[in-house]
MDAnalysis code that builds the backbone (N, CA, C; Angstrom):
import MDAnalysis as mda
import numpy as np

u = mda.Universe.empty(240, n_residues=80, atom_resindex=np.repeat(np.arange(80), 3), trajectory=True)
u.add_TopologyAttr("name", ["N", "CA", "C"] * 80)
u.add_TopologyAttr("resid", np.arange(1, 81))
u.add_TopologyAttr("resname", ["MET", "VAL", "ARG", "ASN", "TRP", "GLY", "VAL", "TYR", "LEU", "VAL", "ALA", "ILE", "LEU", "SER", "ILE", "LEU", "PHE", "LEU", "VAL", "LEU", "THR", "LEU", "ALA", "GLY", "LEU", "TYR", "VAL", "TRP", "TRP", "PRO", "LEU", "SER", "GLY", "LYS", "TRP", "ARG", "HIS", "ALA", "LEU", "SER", "LEU", "ALA", "TRP", "PRO", "SER", "SER", "GLY", "PRO", "ARG", "ARG", "ASN", "PHE", "GLU", "LEU", "HIS", "LYS", "ILE", "GLY", "SER", "ILE", "TYR", "LEU", "ALA", "PRO", "VAL", "LEU", "ILE", "VAL", "LEU", "LEU", "VAL", "SER", "GLY", "ILE", "TYR", "LEU", "ASP", "ALA", "SER", "ARG"])
u.atoms.positions = np.array([
    [100.445, 72.417, 100.519],
    [101.763, 72.930, 100.202],
    [102.012, 74.192, 101.027],
    [103.114, 74.231, 101.715],
    [103.453, 75.365, 102.577],
    [104.091, 76.464, 101.735],
    [103.535, 77.684, 101.881],
    [104.057, 78.815, 101.114],
    [105.251, 79.419, 101.839],
    [106.078, 80.052, 101.074],
    [107.252, 80.716, 101.610],
    [106.810, 81.920, 102.451],
    [107.446, 82.150, 103.606],
    [107.067, 83.266, 104.468],
    [107.347, 84.607, 103.802],
    [108.241, 84.643, 102.850],
    [108.551, 85.876, 102.138],
    [107.385, 86.377, 101.291],
    [106.572, 85.463, 100.777],
    [105.400, 85.844, 99.992],
    [104.415, 86.601, 100.873],
    [104.191, 86.106, 102.080],
    [103.302, 86.795, 103.015],
    [103.868, 88.153, 103.417],
    [105.156, 88.195, 103.655],
    [105.804, 89.439, 104.063],
    [105.674, 90.506, 102.975],
    [105.920, 90.129, 101.739],
    [105.810, 91.084, 100.632],
    [104.368, 91.554, 100.467],
    [103.418, 90.656, 100.594],
    [102.010, 91.032, 100.458],
    [101.578, 91.987, 101.569],
    [101.945, 91.701, 102.794],
    [101.573, 92.558, 103.925],
    [102.226, 93.926, 103.804],
    [103.509, 93.962, 103.473],
    [104.194, 95.247, 103.333],
    [103.662, 96.043, 102.148],
    [103.288, 95.367, 101.075],
    [102.704, 96.067, 99.926],
    [101.363, 96.694, 100.287],
    [100.551, 95.976, 101.041],
    [99.261, 96.523, 101.465],
    [99.468, 97.726, 102.382],
    [100.389, 97.613, 103.321],
    [100.659, 98.738, 104.219],
    [101.196, 99.949, 103.466],
    [102.084, 99.719, 102.530],
    [102.648, 100.820, 101.752],
    [101.588, 101.454, 100.849],
    [100.665, 100.656, 100.340],
    [99.561, 101.189, 99.541],
    [98.661, 102.078, 100.398],
    [98.371, 101.651, 101.618],
    [97.566, 102.466, 102.526],
    [98.285, 103.777, 102.837],
    [99.588, 103.723, 103.077],
    [100.356, 104.941, 103.339],
    [100.366, 105.873, 102.133],
    [100.482, 105.327, 100.954],
    [100.472, 106.142, 99.737],
    [99.125, 106.824, 99.543],
    [98.049, 106.089, 99.743],
    [96.711, 106.677, 99.605],
    [96.451, 107.720, 100.699],
    [96.959, 107.482, 101.905],
    [96.818, 108.475, 102.973],
    [97.609, 109.740, 102.639],
    [98.778, 109.573, 102.044],
    [99.564, 110.733, 101.622],
    [98.855, 111.542, 100.555],
    [98.204, 110.875, 99.621],
    [97.419, 111.581, 98.605],
    [96.252, 112.337, 99.242],
    [95.618, 111.733, 100.228],
    [94.507, 112.385, 100.911],
    [94.978, 113.641, 101.647],
    [96.113, 113.544, 102.311],
    [96.654, 114.694, 103.042],
    [97.100, 115.792, 102.076],
    [97.658, 115.414, 100.938],
    [98.165, 116.383, 99.973],
    [97.044, 117.099, 99.225],
    [95.904, 116.467, 99.017],
    [94.836, 116.961, 98.148],
    [94.482, 118.414, 98.463],
    [94.576, 119.312, 97.479],
    [94.288, 120.733, 97.723],
    [92.783, 121.003, 97.841],
    [92.344, 121.281, 99.051],
    [90.915, 121.536, 99.288],
    [90.472, 122.881, 98.738],
    [91.409, 123.816, 98.621],
    [91.044, 125.140, 98.141],
    [90.854, 125.186, 96.631],
    [91.226, 124.129, 95.929],
    [91.084, 124.087, 94.484],
    [92.222, 124.763, 93.740],
    [93.291, 125.103, 94.429],
    [94.445, 125.758, 93.801],
    [95.407, 124.701, 93.271],
    [95.022, 124.083, 92.166],
    [95.806, 122.991, 91.588],
    [97.135, 123.467, 91.032],
    [97.158, 124.641, 90.437],
    [98.406, 125.144, 89.859],
    [99.449, 125.351, 90.957],
    [99.034, 125.888, 92.077],
    [99.944, 126.088, 93.202],
    [100.378, 124.745, 93.805],
    [99.459, 123.789, 93.855],
    [99.760, 122.490, 94.455],
    [100.718, 121.659, 93.604],
    [100.735, 121.887, 92.295],
    [101.568, 121.079, 91.402],
    [102.819, 121.795, 90.912],
    [103.167, 122.919, 91.524],
    [104.357, 123.652, 91.086],
    [105.240, 124.004, 92.275],
    [106.488, 124.343, 91.961],
    [107.451, 124.734, 92.988],
    [107.415, 126.243, 93.206],
    [107.629, 126.652, 94.435],
    [107.693, 128.078, 94.758],
    [109.164, 128.501, 94.752],
    [109.591, 129.206, 93.729],
    [110.966, 129.686, 93.632],
    [110.976, 131.192, 93.700],
    [111.887, 131.853, 94.277],
    [112.922, 131.326, 95.171],
    [112.344, 131.049, 96.552],
    [112.946, 130.132, 97.255],
    [112.500, 129.806, 98.606],
    [113.710, 129.379, 99.432],
    [113.520, 129.364, 100.755],
    [114.606, 128.982, 101.655],
    [114.846, 127.479, 101.575],
    [115.933, 127.025, 102.173],
    [116.308, 125.616, 102.129],
    [115.243, 124.664, 102.638],
    [114.738, 124.867, 103.866],
    [113.709, 123.950, 104.368],
    [112.421, 123.990, 103.543],
    [112.019, 125.177, 103.099],
    [110.806, 125.290, 102.289],
    [110.991, 124.600, 100.940],
    [112.164, 124.778, 100.321],
    [112.454, 124.134, 99.038],
    [112.458, 122.609, 99.194],
    [113.022, 122.130, 100.302],
    [113.041, 120.694, 100.562],
    [111.619, 120.153, 100.689],
    [110.762, 120.876, 101.396],
    [109.361, 120.474, 101.532],
    [108.654, 120.459, 100.183],
    [108.874, 121.502, 99.387],
    [108.240, 121.591, 98.066],
    [108.697, 120.443, 97.155],
    [109.994, 120.143, 97.157],
    [110.506, 119.049, 96.321],
    [109.940, 117.706, 96.767],
    [109.813, 117.512, 98.076],
    [109.240, 116.282, 98.603],
    [107.781, 116.151, 98.168],
    [107.032, 117.235, 98.283],
    [105.610, 117.234, 97.936],
    [105.402, 116.983, 96.444],
    [106.147, 117.697, 95.604],
    [105.983, 117.564, 94.159],
    [106.464, 116.197, 93.671],
    [107.614, 115.760, 94.152],
    [108.122, 114.452, 93.742],
    [107.193, 113.327, 94.141],
    [106.620, 113.442, 95.328],
    [105.710, 112.399, 95.810],
    [104.442, 112.324, 94.980],
    [103.892, 113.462, 94.634],
    [102.625, 113.441, 93.905],
    [102.807, 112.928, 92.474],
    [103.941, 113.209, 91.858],
    [104.168, 112.718, 90.500],
    [104.550, 111.235, 90.484],
    [105.127, 110.730, 91.559],
    [105.490, 109.315, 91.607],
    [104.389, 108.430, 92.185],
    [103.394, 109.010, 92.825],
    [102.334, 108.226, 93.466],
    [101.578, 107.314, 92.494],
    [101.182, 107.771, 91.299],
    [100.474, 106.842, 90.392],
    [101.316, 105.629, 89.991],
    [102.591, 105.850, 89.747],
    [103.484, 104.737, 89.393],
    [103.606, 103.780, 90.566],
    [103.766, 104.333, 91.750],
    [103.898, 103.513, 92.949],
    [102.627, 102.711, 93.215],
    [101.472, 103.318, 93.018],
    [100.207, 102.611, 93.238],
    [100.063, 101.445, 92.270],
    [100.424, 101.649, 91.009],
    [100.347, 100.557, 90.021],
    [101.297, 99.426, 90.408],
    [102.505, 99.748, 90.819],
    [103.459, 98.715, 91.211],
    [102.992, 97.959, 92.448],
    [102.446, 98.666, 93.421],
    [101.986, 98.005, 94.638],
    [100.781, 97.105, 94.383],
    [99.836, 97.589, 93.598],
    [98.649, 96.772, 93.306],
    [99.042, 95.537, 92.494],
    [99.934, 95.690, 91.538],
    [100.362, 94.521, 90.760],
    [101.148, 93.554, 91.626],
    [101.943, 94.050, 92.570],
    [102.644, 93.172, 93.491],
    [101.709, 92.402, 94.395],
    [100.683, 93.080, 94.882],
    [99.687, 92.400, 95.729],
    [98.953, 91.347, 94.909],
    [98.578, 91.691, 93.689],
    [97.867, 90.757, 92.827],
    [98.725, 89.514, 92.525],
    [99.988, 89.727, 92.197],
    [100.859, 88.601, 91.874],
    [101.122, 87.724, 93.089],
    [101.220, 88.326, 94.279],
    [101.395, 87.505, 95.486],
    [100.136, 86.718, 95.808],
    [98.979, 87.324, 95.569],
    [97.711, 86.649, 95.867],
    [97.442, 85.521, 94.877],
    [97.973, 85.621, 93.670],
    [97.691, 84.602, 92.666],
    [98.627, 83.395, 92.768],
    [99.577, 83.419, 93.649],
    [100.508, 82.284, 93.792],
    [99.856, 81.124, 94.465],
])
């Protein structure tokens, strides 16, 4: 039985996005052990700095949800 090409596409993109998410977590990980600073916003700050802080904080709080969704998507595609 020939599988739909969309199933392969979703599986490949999910794996790539999972690798990117894990790489982002690795890059973000605070080596200095300053967890409070890494998980909070620096206020007041300039526009570009605030944008960077919001991107960093939003990404780290959404990463666990994204990882669960990606792994379940890969699992469901593999089980077809």
